N, C-alpha and C positions, 0 to 999 in steps of 0.2 A: 837626080837621085839623092835621097837623104843621107846624112852623115851616119856611118855605122854606130850603133849604140855602144856604150861602155859595157864591157863584159861584167855581169854581176859575179859576186864571189859567194860560193856556197860551201858549207862544211862537208867533209868527206865521210863522216860517220855520226851516228846519233849518240848523244850523251846517255849512257846507260851503265848499270853495274856490270862488273865482270861476270862472265858466265859461272854459275855455281854447280852445273852438272853438264855432262856430255853424253850424246847418243851418236851412234855411227851407223851409216847405211851406205849402200852402193849408189843410191840416188835419193835425193831429197826433193819431194814435190810440194810446192806451196800453192794451195788454192783448191777449192772443191766445187768449182763450176764444171761445165762439160769438158773443158780442156784438162783441168787438174785430175778429175776422176778418170778420164780416159787414159791419160799418161800413166797414172798409178796402176790401173788395171792391166795395161799393156806391159808395164815394167815388171809387175809381180810375177809374171810367167817367164821372164827373160833374164832377170838378174837375181842374185841370191837374197838381197834384202832391200826393201823400199820403205821410206818414211814419208807419210802423207800428213802434211800440216795444214790446218784450216783455222781461220780467224775466229769463227764461231762454231756452229755445229756442221757436220758433213752436209746437211740438207739446206744450208743457208747461203750457198753461192749465188752469184747474180743470175745464173741460168734459170733459177726458179721463176724469175720475173719475166722471162721471155714469153710474150703472148702469141705473136703472129705465127711463127713456125720456123722450119729449117728448109732452106732452098736446095734443090737438087733436080737434075734432069731425069726424073723417074718415069715420065710418060713417054710412050713410044713415039709420039708426035713431036716431042721436044728433043734437044740434043745438047751435049756439053758445049759444042761450038756456039749455039745460040745463048746459052748461059754465060759463056765467056764474053760475048759481045755486049750483053746487057751490063755485065760487071765493069767492063772497060769503059763503057759509056758513062756509067754512074761515077766512076773514078776520075773523070774529067782530065784524062791525059797523064795521070801520075801512078797508075797501077803498074806493077811489074808483070808483064804478060806471062812470064814463066811461072810465077806464083799462082796466077789466076788459072792457068792451064792445069796445074796440079790440083787446085781446088775443085774445078768443075769436072775433071776426068775421074778423080778418085772419090769425089763426093757421093755418088750413088752407091758405090760398094760400102762406104763407111756408114751411110744411113741404113742399109740393109743389115750391117753388123750391129748397129744400134737396136734394130728390131730383134735380132737374135739374142741380144743382151736383156731383152724383156720390155723394151719401150713399146707401148701400144698406141699407134697412130689412128686417127679417125679413118674409116674406110668407106668406100662407095658400095652400092648394092652388089657389085660383082666381086667384092672382097679385096679389091686393089686399094692402095692408100689414096685417100681423097687429096686432091691438090687444088689450091686456090692461087690467086694472083695478088701481088702487092706492087707498090710503086716502083717503077723502073724496069719491071719484068714484062716481056712481051709474050710470055707463056704462063700457063698454070703450072707452077713448079714448087709451090709452098706446101710442104707436108705439115699437118697440124694435129694436135691431140687435145681431147677434151674441149673442142671448139677453139678456145683461146687460152689454153693452159699447157701449151706445148713444153715450155721450159720446165714446168713443175713435173710433167710426166717423164721427161728425159732425166731430170735429176733423181726422181724416185727410182727409176730403173737402175741407174748407175750406182746410186747409194746402196741399193739392195745388193748389188754385185759386191761392193766393198764389204758390207756387213756380213755377207756369206763367207768371207775369207778373213774376217777380222781376227780370228784366233790363230790364223796361220803365222808361224814364227817368221816367215819371210816378209811380213808387212806389219808396220805399226802406224797407228793413227793418233795424232795429237790434235785435239780440238781446243777451241778457245785460246789459240796461240797467235800472237801478232809477231810476224817476222820483223826484226829491226834492221839488220844489215847483212849483206852478203860478205862472207869471209873470203879472203883472198890469200894466195900464197906469195912467195917472193916475186917482186916485179922483175921484168926482163931487163937486159943490159941497156936498152934504149929508153928505159923509164916507163914502158907500157905496163898497164895493170897486170898483176899476177893472176894466175888461174883461180877460178872459183873453187872453193873446197868446203863449202858449207854455209850455214847461216846462223846468226844469233836470233833467239826468239824469246819472247816473254809469254809465259803461260799464265793466264788469268786463273783465278781460284778453282774453277770447275775442271780444269785440265788435268792431265795425268802427271804433270810435274809442275812445281810451283817456281815462280820467279824467272830469272833470265838463265837460259842455258845455251849451249852450242850444239847444233845438229851438223855433224861432219858428213860429207859425202864426196864420192868421186865426181858426181855431177849434181847440179842444182837446176830444177825446172821451176821457173816462175810462171804461175798461172793465176795471178792475183786480181785479174779483172780491171775495172776502169777507174776513172778519176772524178766521178760525179760529185763528191762532196767538196771538190774545189769550188763549186759554184753554189749560189744561194738556193737554187731550185734545180732538182734533178729527179729523173726517174730511177736512179741507182739506189741500192740499199745503203744503209748508214755506214757499212764497213768499206765502201768504195772510196778510200781516202788516198789512192795513188801510191800505196806502200811499195809495190813491186817496182814501179818506174823509179821512184825516189831512191830505193835501195840499190838498184842497178846503176843509176846515175852516180851515186856516191862511190860505188866500187870502180867506176871508170868506164862503164859500158856506154856505147853510143845509142842515142835516141834519134828517132826519125819521124817525120810527118807530125810532129807534136802539135802544130798549129791547127790541124784539121779535126775540129770537134763537131760532132753531129748533134744538133738540137732537134729533138723530135717535134714535128709540127703540131701534133694534137695531144697535149697533156691537159688533163682536167684543170680548169682555172677556177679557183675558189677564193680569190682575193690576193692582194699583194702581201699580206702578212703571213701567208701559209709557208711553212718551212719543211725541210726534210724531204723524204721520198714522196714524190707526187704520183697520182694515179695516171697511168698511160692509157690512152684510148688507141688501141693498136691500129697500125696502118691497114691491117686486114679488114677493118670496118669500112675504110674507103675502097678497099679492094672488092667489097661486096656491094658497093654503090652509094655509100654515104657522100654527101656533098658539103662543101665549105661555103658559108655565107658570111658576109661582113655584118656589122651590127645594124646596118640599114636593110638587111635581108637580101643583099645582092650577091649572087654567085660570081666569084671573080677569077677562079683558076683557069677556065677556058681561054681567057684573054692573056694568060701568062705563059702557058706551055701546051703543046699539042696533046699531051697525055692528061691534061687538066689535073684532077685530084690525085691521079696516079703518077704524076711527075716525080722524079727523084726527090728524096727527103729534103736536101738542101734547098732545092728550088721552092718546094712548098713552104718550108719554114721561113725563108727570106721573103716570099710573097706575103705571108701572113703578117710578118713584122712591118712591112711597108704599108699594108692595108690598114693595120692598126694605127699607124702614124697618120695616114690620110684621113681616117675617120675619128681620130682622137680617142680611140678606145684601147682598153688593155686586154682585149680578147676578141676572138671571132666565134662563130657558131659552127658546130658540126651537126648536120641534119640527117638523122637516121629514121625519121618518122615513117617515110614511105616504104621501109623494108618490112614492116609488120612485126607485131609484138611476139608472135610465136617463133618466127624465124630468129629474131634478135635474142630471145631467151635461150634458144637451142644452140645457135652458132657462137654466141658470145656470153656464155653464162657467168664467167668471172667478171668481165666488164659490166654486165648488167647488174650483178650484185653489188659491185663497188659504187657504181653510179647511184643505185637505189639507196645505199647507205649514206650518200650525200644528198638525198632528197631529189634525185633526178630520174625520171622515167624516160628512158631513151626511145621508147615507142611513141610517146606523146609529146615530148619536150625537146627543144633544141639543147645541145650540150655545149657549154662554154669551154673553149679550149684556147691554148696559147703555147708557143714553143718553150721547151725546157731542155737542159742538157740531157743527153741520152746515151751517146756512145762516143768513144775516143778512137778515131781511125788510125792514129799514130801510136808510138810506144817504143819499146826497146827493139832496135834493129835486129832482125833474125832472118836467117837464110831458109832455104827450102826444107831443112830438117830441124829448124828451131835454134840453130847455133847463133849466139850473139858474138860481139866483138871480143868477149872474154872467154878464153878456153874453159870448158867445163860448165859454162853458164848458158842455159837454154831458156827461151821465152815462148809461150804459146797462149793462144786466145787473145782477149782484148788488150792484154798488157804488151803484146808484141806488135811490131811493125814488120809484117811479112811482105808488104807491097801489094797485097790482095785488094785492099780498099782504096788505095790512092788518096784522092782528095775528098772522097765521099763514099761511105759504105752502101752498097746495094742491099736493100731490105732482105733480112733473114739469111744473109751470108755469114753472119757472125757465129752462129752455132756451128755451121758447117766448117768454118775456118778452125775453130777450136777442135772439132772432131778430127779433121784431116791432119792438121799439123801436129797435134798432140800424139797421134799415132805414129807419124813420121819421126818425131823427136824421140819417143820412147824406143823405137826400133834402132835408131842411130846410136843412142846411148848404150843400148844393150850390146851392139856390135863392138863398141869401143871398150866397154868393160871387159868383154870376152877376149879381145886381142891385147889387153893390157895397156892401151894408149891413154887411159884415164886413171892414173895412179891416185891414191889418197895422199894429199899434201897436208902439211902442217900450216895453219894460218899464221900470218905475221901482221903486226899492227900497221895500219896505214897512216902516213903522215897527215898533218893538217888538223884544224880545230874540230871539236865536236859541235853538234848542232842541237839546239833545243829551243822551240818556240812555245811560249805559254799558251795553254788552251784557251785562255781568255781572248786571245788574238784571232781565233778562228773566224768569227763573224766579220771581222775587219778584212781578213784576207779574202773571204768569200765575196764580200762586197766589191773589193778591188778587181777580182777576177771576173765577176759578173759585169761590171761597168767597163772594164778594159777589153780583154779578149772574149767578149760575149758574142751575141749573134751577129751584130754589125760592129765593125771595128774601124778605128781611125788612127793615123800616126800620132796625133796629139793625145788621144785617149790612151794609147798604148804606152807612149813615153811617160805619161803621168802615172799609169799603173805600175810600170817598172820602177819608177822613183818611189812610189808609195810602198811597194813591196820591200824595197831596200831599207825603208824607214821602220819596218816592223821590227821590234826588238828581238834579237836572238841571243841566246846564252853565250854564243861564241864571241860576241862583240860588245854586249851591253849588260854585263852583270851589274849588280848593285855596287855602290861605292865601296862597301866593305868586302867585296869579292863573292858574296852569296849569289847562288843561282837565281834566275828569274822565276823558276818553278822547279818542282821535283820531277826527276825523270819518271814518267808513268804513261799509261796508254794514251790518255787524252793529249798529252804534250807531244808524244812521238807522232801520233796521227796529225796533229796540227803542224808539226815540223815538215812532215811529208807533203801536206797540202800546200804549205808555203813554198817548198822547193819546186813542186810540180807547177804551181801557178807562175813562178818566176821563169821556169823553162818555157812554158806555154806563151807567156807574154813576150819573151825575147824572140821566139820563133815567129810569132804573129807580127811583131814589129819589123823583123828582118825581111820577111816575104812581102815585097811590094807589088802585089797584084791581088785580084780576086779569083778564086778557083775553088769549086766544091764547097766544103764546109768552112772555108776561110774567105770572108768578105770584108774588104777594105773600102770604105766609102771614099777615101782619097786616091785609091787605085782600083777603080771599079770594074776593070776588064782583065781577062787572062793575058799573060805576056809569054810569048813562045820561049824566051830565054829562061823562064822559070819552070820549064818542064824538067825539073830536077828535084831530088829529095834534099831537104834541108836537115842536116845532121847536127846534133848538139852533144857535147861531152864536157866533162870537167878535166882541166889539166891538173898536174900534181899539186899546184898551189890553190886549187879550188876555183879557178876562173872558169865560168861557163862560156864556152866558145861555140861558134857555129861554122859550118862548112857545107858548101853545096856539093852534092854527090850525084853521080848518074843513077838512073833507075836500074835496078837489077844488079 
């Protein structure tokens, strides 16, 4: 076994001006995807005042980009038990069965509530919701909308619900606001982090307040989405810079399963120089019969897994990467030509349009695809009602580690997780506000240095993350990545000789600092887990190890040392 890596040191707060204004609510919800919008809507009817903060506009959350659909056992021939088994299988032995049971048993009711809130799903001739199949599922249980625009429809319906009550004095929405840090109260006598009591946030010019302010609350709900911009290429929107995970880590919260990153197998490949958010070719396309071919025209997935193209995503992504290496290519082909032009236009209108914009007719041409970062299975450790290790701090959606996904997310379980656990978190917060067990505390300064990484370093950090904890990992590559991340200049340690900051505290620098801290945590976790399982593949430890059927937790000690600890599931 390798020698344990030296614990990196990270700052416990961002370098930022002192808050110039304050707003107070019973609950502060950060994020406007399915999890954040659901939490805010549930809380609005249960507590006196809710503040909803979003980094861009209300309709800009990551949910908008979800193509495939939302998984739930809605068909009479299906069952929560079957959905549970498929989820456990995909999670490769690291799911928390209790969390999965909550997901699959409460999921159908939550989807029906979503319909009651105005979401319009595609329907069959008999009027029932149309259901399709995706990788890892043994039944048709994927509800979709607009063919391949499910996330956009769900977001539209939930945003409309928020807009309908926007003038209600019990709710306030602040758009264009980047959350900087979680505010905490006095630490406990054992030195454990104090309770969460709000957030600091910077409101960009279009927002309702300018500059940095403090949003105080009895509870804080982080629903900030994923970490896509940690990597050079991702299907995530530009705002997915790991802000919630980094803020929680700095506040002292425990992270878990951070090493498990899902790389979507079929992302449109347009050359190595393409950056930013890439076009996803949904797994639902393979669910309808599309085939994967290598650059020699050979179909290869039947030799890899019994479910062939519908194998779990990690299996397909890793098979593609290996096939690319064998053929000396930088992509493979997705073949949809046999599905027919009319069917493709009707079933996948969004994908058809985006491919056409890139000069590709999916009815007559092969589609060049390659894996890219898509989803983060880990995050802030949260229990069955969204509570984190910090009193008053809740995490829901992709930013959370509930134990539902384990080592690899089952397709279309992410929207369902956000829906189910946001509802549970909101109801738990409401009960604690009602019984007085979540008092409003006064924030106290946290010890330790401030963090600031110049925005000019972002491409460097993304390259390190892509080459180190990328699709295929090795001990040497991860150790090199950890050392390279440690050499990235940070304001806490590497100011100019005359004491000047490396850069001014502003949005690009704060985001880059979050990217750097998340990349460091991800790399340390990937180096520590010496096995291959689900979305974590080590070429030097190529098989699963029974003793690693545990969750790997990470947290900062009071001095800022990033430490790891093995924890039992559940």
